[in-house]
N, C-alpha and C positions, 0 to 999 in steps of 0.2 A: 389511557384514552382509547376509545373504541376505534377499530380499523374498519372502514367501510368496505362493502362488497363491490367487486368489479362489476361495471366499469367505473364506479366512483372510486376515488382515492383521496389521500391527504398527504401533506408533507411529513417527513420524518422528524420526530421530536426527541429531545434528550430522554424523555420519559419512556421511550421505546427501548432503551438500552437493555433492561432486564429481559424482556421478551426475546429480542434478537440475539442477545448474548447466549441465552439458553438454547435457542434454535441452532446457532452456529456450533455450540458445544456438542450438541447431539450429532450434528452433521459431520464434524471434523473436516472442514473444507481444505482444499489445497490452493485455491486461488486467493490472491491478496485482497481482492475486493470484499470478500466475505468476512469482515469484522464489523462490529457496530461502529467503532471509531472511524473507519474508512468511509462507511456509508454516511455517517452524520457529518463529518468534516468536509466531505465533497458534495453535500446535499445541494448547495447553490450551484456549483460547477456543472453538475449533471441533472439538476432539477429533479432530484430523486423524490418519488412518491411511493406510498405503500398501500396495498389493497389486499383483499382476500378473494381468491378465485377458487370455487369449490372448497376443498380442504387445504389449499395451499396459500401461503403468503407469497405475494409477488412484489418485486421492487421495480418500478417503472422509472425510466430515465430519458434524457434527451442528449444526443451527442453535440459536439461543438458545431457541427454542420446542420443541426436542427433535426437529425434523424431520431425518430422515436424508437426506443428499444426497451427490452426488459432483461434483467439478470435471470439466471436459472432459477425457476420457482423453488420455494423452500417448503419441504415436507409435504405430506398429503399425496395426492395423485399428481405428481409433477408432470408426467407425460401428458395428461389431459389438459392441464393448465397451459403448458407450453404449446400444445397443438392449437388451442383456441386463440392464443395471442398471435401466433404465427399466421393463422388463417385470417386474422383481422388486419394483417399487414405490418405488424411490428417486427422488428429485427431482434433476434436473440443474441446478446453480447455476453462474452465471458464463459462460454460453455467449454469445459475441459473434456478430455477424451472419455472419462467415466460418464459424464452426462450425455454425451453423444451416443454412447452405447446403451445406456439404461433409461434415459429421460426423454427420448424422442421416438415416437411410434411410426409416423408416416414419412420415413426417411427417403422413400422413392421420389417424393415430390419436394424435397428440400435441397436448397443450394447451401453447401457448407464450405466456408472459406477460412483457411488458416489465417490468423491475425498475428503475424510475427511481432509487430510493434507492441503488442500487449502481452506477449509471453512473460511470465515471471521467471526471474533468475533464482535458482535454488542452490545453496552452498552448504557444505559441512560447517556447522558453527565452530567446531574446534579448529578448522583451517583458518578461519578469519580471526579467531581469538589468539592463535599461536603463530600464524604466518610461517609454517614450516617449509624447510627445503629451499632450493635455489629458485623455484618459480615465483616465490614471494620476495626475492632479493631486493627488487626496486622499492617495494612497499616498506620493507624494514629500513632501507637506506633513508627514505624520506622521513620516517619516524625518528630515526637516529639524528638526522640533520636538525629536525625541530627540537628534539630533547636536549641536544648538546648546546643549543643557543638560547633556550628559554626555560627558566625555572617554572614549573607548572604543577598543578595537582588535578586529579580526576575525581569528580564527585558524582554521586547518584543525583539525577535531576530531582529538584524539589521546588516548592513555590518560591523560595527565596532566590532562585535563579531566574525567575520569570523576566524581570526587568532587563537583566543583562542579556538574556537569550533573545528578547525582542529587539534590543539595540543591535545585536549581532545580525539578526535577520534583516533589519533595516539597512545595515551597511552592506550586507550581501546583496540585497535587492538593488541598492544604488550601483553596485559594480556590474549588475546585469541590466541596467536601465535601457541599453540599446536594443535589447531583445523585444520583439513584438509578439512573442509567443503567448497565446491565450491560455494554454495549459500551464505555463509558468506563473502567470498572474493568479490563476486559481490555486496553484500549489502554494504560493506564498501566503495567500489568505488562509488556506487550510492549515498551514504550518503554524501561523500565529495563533489561530484558535486552538490548535492542538496543544501548544505550550500553555495557553491560558486555562484550558479545561482538562489538563492531563489527569488530574485526580478523579474527576467525574467520569472520564472515559476509560480509566484503567490503563493508562499509558505509563511506561517505565523507560528510563534512559539514563544517559550520562552527560556530563558537561566537562569540558577541559577549561581550567581556569589559569590565566596568566596575569600576575599582578593584581589579583582580585577581580578581573574582568572575564566574562565568558567569551572564549575564543572559538569554541566549537561545541556542538551538541548533536546527539543522536537519540531518537525517540521511537519507540515501537511497542509491541505487545505480543501476546501469544496468539498464533493462528490456529494451531491444533495441538494435540498432546505431545507431538515431537518436533514442532516447528514454531519458531518465532518469526516475526515480520518486522522489518525496520521501515517505518513510514517516512520519517524525516531525518535528514542529516545535513547539517550546514557547518561550514568552517570559515574562519577569517580568510578571505581570498589572498591576503598579503602575507600569510604565514605558511610557508611550504611545510607539508607534513602533518599539519594539525588535523586535517580531515581524516587522513589515514589512521592517526592515533585514536580519534574519536570512534571510528568504525571498529578498530581492534578492541578498544575498551568496552564498547557496547556488547560485543560478543563474549568478552572475557568475564564481564560482571553480571550481565542481565540474562535471564532465561537459561541458566547454565545446565538445566536438566534437558534442554532441547538438543536434538541431534542435528537439526537443520535450521537455517535462517533463510527466509524469503526476502529478497531485496527488490521486489516488485519489478515493473517493466521499464523499458527505455523509451517508449513512445516514438520510436523511430529516429531519435536524435543521435546523430553519429558520435558525438563526443561522449554522451552518456552510455551509448552501447559499448564503445571501446573501454570505458572505465569499468563497466560491469563485467565485461568479458575478461578483463585483466585480473580479476579475482578468482577466475577458474571455477565457474559453476559446475556442479556435479549433475545438474539436470535443468532443463528448461520446462517449466510448467506451461504446456501448450494451451492456447485458447483459440476459440473459433467463433466466427460470426455465422449465423444461420438465418436464412430467409425462406419463405414459402414460394415455390415456383408455380406460377399460375399457368 
């Protein structure tokens, strides 16, 4: 389907996967937003739209507070495209340091703000697959606690697991019903569609089965040639250790040729931040918000 030229735009459709997947493959991005599955599954949450500006593809979005923004332009003269959108009052979201250095020309008149809540957590995949040494002692203890009490099997996620995974997601959602987080509601919707469309979107993952029921799952994809990204991970909230097991098995079984795994951002949520830090990231993929100073 044809992509209109800016300022016109249109929604992101599943048919755009081949184009955007190819673009991201050439770019080899570091930020977790830049996979087709992520853009597509969160198209409602961020009201993503796609357009062509000059020779660049641009993805336009809207924040939960209504702020209009754009992601770093894709290919072509990205500096020219970013300059125009910034001058028109849009905010640039998700710029990493490489884009700040190479993709922005008029930096003297720009306000650049570090966005800590959106930094991605980057880990050695082998660390999360093997949990080596004393620093992962608590993770291993939780996995051993679960394994000693529950006969289980780990399987590669497939369409036959869909019903059970959705039932688990429903139970997980029920256990978090007191949360009024808008981002959490959007994440749940995206997770459900990711499970349903995993094959179409190129997602891979694992499930932990206990007594024939899905008790945990982890789902992700390749981000670049050396990095995987885990988009979704959910476990039975009443089975201690099952989520840690799913995370370990995802990294042990999937994308084993990757050196790193990106586990996305914490959105400023204290519990999520503590959990992600407890796995000892080797790097934070920094992101910045950029506005034009008038």
